[in-house]
N, C-alpha and C positions, 0 to 999 in steps of 0.2 A: 125387509129392505135395509141396506146398509146406510147408516148416517154418513153424510159427506165428511164430517170431521173425525170419524172413527179411524184409528190407526191400528194396524195389525202387525204383529211380529211373530217370527218362528224361531225357536231355539232347537238346534239339532245337537244333542249331546247324549252319549250313552250312559253317563254316570248321573243317575237320577237326582241326587242331592245337589250336584253342581248345576244341572239343568234347571232345577227349581230356583236356585239362588239367582241365576242369570235372569230367569223369567220374572222373578219378583222385582229385580232392578228395573226391568222394562215396564212392568205393571205400574211401578211408582212414577214412571214417566208418561203414563196414560195409555199405554198400548194394551190391546187385547192380545194375549199370547197363547200360541200353540206350542206344546213341547213334544218333541219327537226323539226317539232313540236312534233313528237311522235317517239318511238323506231321503230314502224312498218314502218313508212315512211323513217326513217333513214336507216333501213335495205334494203328497196327497192332501195334507192339511191346507197347504197354500192354495191348491187347486180348488178348494171349496170356498175360497174367498174371491171377491172381485179383484183384489190387489193385496199385495203384502208390502209394507213400508220399511220393514227392518228384518234382518236375518243375522243371527249369531249361530255359526256352524263350526263344529269340531271337524278338522280335516287332517287325515282321513277319518271318517267315522269308524268306530270299532267294527271289524268284520266287513268293511266295504272298501273297494278300491277307490282311489282318488278320481278315476274316470267316471264313477257313478255318482259323484257329488252333485248336489242340487244347485251349486253356485252359478253356473252359466245359465241354467234354466230359469233361476230366480231373476236374474238380471234381464233376460229376454222378455219375460212377462211383466216385469216391474222395473222399468228403466231408471226410476228415481229411488231405488231401494238402497238403504244404508246397510252396510255389511261389516260384521266383525268375524274374522276367521280365527278360530282357536287352534293352536298347534301344541302338541305335546313333545315335539322333538325338533331340534334345529335342522335335522337332516330331512324333514318332510319335503316331499316334492311340491313346490309351490307353483308349478306350471299351470295348474288348473284354477289358481286363485285370481280373480279379477283384479286389475291394477288399482281400482278405486277402493278396494277392501282394506280395512285396518286389521293388522295381525296382532294377536295377543298370545303369549306363550304361557302354558301351564307350568307351575302354579302361578296364580295371579291374585292380587288383592281386590277387594271391592272398589277401592279408589282407582286402581288400574283399569278395571272393567268400566267404571263410570267415565274415565278419560277416553277409553277406546270408543265407547258409544258416542261421546261428544264429538270426537274426531270423525267418526263414520257418518254422523248426522251432518256435519259441516261439509263433508266431501261430496254430497249430492246436491 
């Protein structure tokens, strides 16, 4: 049974070392974190939880179209989810990114990540 104060986060990032760095930042904030290399696997991890409180997702994920992104689905099942969307290119199509999401462009520092998480948490 899930404890009422347990917070869950999903990190969707195909570069393992970057994904683990983001996950560690969230763990330091008290989240139980699932790490996935694709939006499909991130959605599967999230579906195994009663709710997801935070999402950091690379858009588009390597090898996936933006239309397959987990972003809209995550918000539907978790209306109070905090969200950071990681972009690697200024020309990325942002049409599928929810308006409340905070965007972060690669490369970024740990401090920039912390700031983005703070802003995304405050936005919900």
